[in-house]
C-alpha positions in Angstrom: -0.6 2.8 -21.2 1.5 4.4 -18.3 1.2 2.2 -15.4 1.3 4.3 -12.1 0.6 3.3 -8.4 -1.9 5.5 -8.2 -4.0 4.3 -11.6 -6.7 0.8 -11.0 -6.1 0.9 -14.9 -4.4 -2.7 -16.9 -2.7 -5.9 -14.9 0.7 -6.3 -13.0 1.7 -9.8 -12.3 2.6 -12.0 -9.1 6.5 -10.2 -9.2 5.5 -6.4 -9.3 2.5 -6.1 -6.8 5.0 -7.6 -4.2 7.4 -5.1 -5.3 5.2 -2.3 -4.9 3.6 -3.2 -2.2 6.7 -3.9 -0.4 8.4 -0.6 -1.9 5.0 1.3 -0.5 5.7 -0.5 3.3 8.5 1.0 3.2 7.9 4.6 2.2 5.4 4.8 4.9 8.2 3.1 7.5 11.7 5.8 6.0 9.1 8.8 5.9 7.6 8.0 9.4 10.8 7.3 11.0 12.3 10.8 9.9 10.0 12.4 10.0 9.6 11.5 14.5 13.3 11.9 14.3 13.2 15.4 13.1 9.8 16.5 15.2 11.4 15.5 18.2 14.5 17.2 17.3 12.8 20.5 17.3 14.5 23.2 19.1 11.2 26.3 19.2 8.9 24.4 21.4 7.2 20.8 21.5 6.5 19.1 18.1 6.2 15.6 18.9 2.8 14.7 17.8 3.9 16.0 14.0 5.6 13.3 13.4 3.1 10.4 13.6 1.0 13.1 12.0 2.9 13.3 9.6 3.1 8.5 9.0 -0.6 8.7 8.7 -0.5 11.2 6.4 1.7 9.3 4.6 0.1 6.2 4.9 -2.4 6.5 3.7 -1.5 7.8 0.2 0.4 4.6 0.3 -2.9 3.0 1.3 -4.5 4.1 -1.7 -1.9 3.2 -3.9 -1.6 0.0 -2.0 -5.1 -0.7 -3.1 -5.6 0.3 -6.9 -2.0 -2.4 -6.7 -4.7 -4.7 -5.5 -6.7 -3.8 -8.1 -4.5 -4.4 -11.0 -3.9 -8.0 -9.5 -7.4 -9.0 -8.9 -8.2 -8.1 -12.9 -4.9 -10.2 -13.1 -6.3 -13.4 -12.1 -9.9 -12.7 -13.3 -11.6 -12.3 -9.7 -13.4 -8.6 -8.5 -13.0 -5.6 -7.6 -15.7 -6.0 -4.6 -12.7 -9.1 -2.8 -11.1 -5.3 -2.5 -13.3 -5.3 1.0 -12.9 -7.6 2.2 -9.2 -5.8 3.3 -11.4 -3.2 6.1 -11.8 -7.0 8.0 -9.3 -7.4 11.2 -7.0 -10.8 9.8 -9.1 -12.2 7.1 -7.4 -9.1 5.0 -3.4 -11.1 5.4 -4.6 -14.2 3.7 -6.3 -12.0 1.5 -3.3 -10.4 0.5 -1.5 -13.5 0.9 -3.4 -14.8 -1.4 -3.8 -12.3 -4.1 0.9 -12.0 -3.3 0.6 -16.3 -4.0 -1.4 -17.1 -6.9 -1.2 -17.6 -10.3 -2.1 -15.1 -13.0 -5.1 -15.9 -15.6 -4.6 -16.4 -19.0 -6.5 -14.7 -22.2 
């Protein structure tokens, strides 16, 4: 089975999880920076709010893909999938993310 960013099927290890999350964050930051720079220098009107809007839309897609990666990682750790709901709790989400990124895989 081919592993994709938007699929929650399969398992991934710590290193792959960290690399994918970092890539998603860099993609979000890069697209936001390019969009803000592009729309701030638009010469045919005031379109500067479009830059952050494009960044927010891309961030939502990357957030969805990041949650799919977390589901794969939780499956690899033999933890329940509902732990992804903890990402909605401010403050606790960082602790859960650090735990998921550092906890060892369960061997089967």
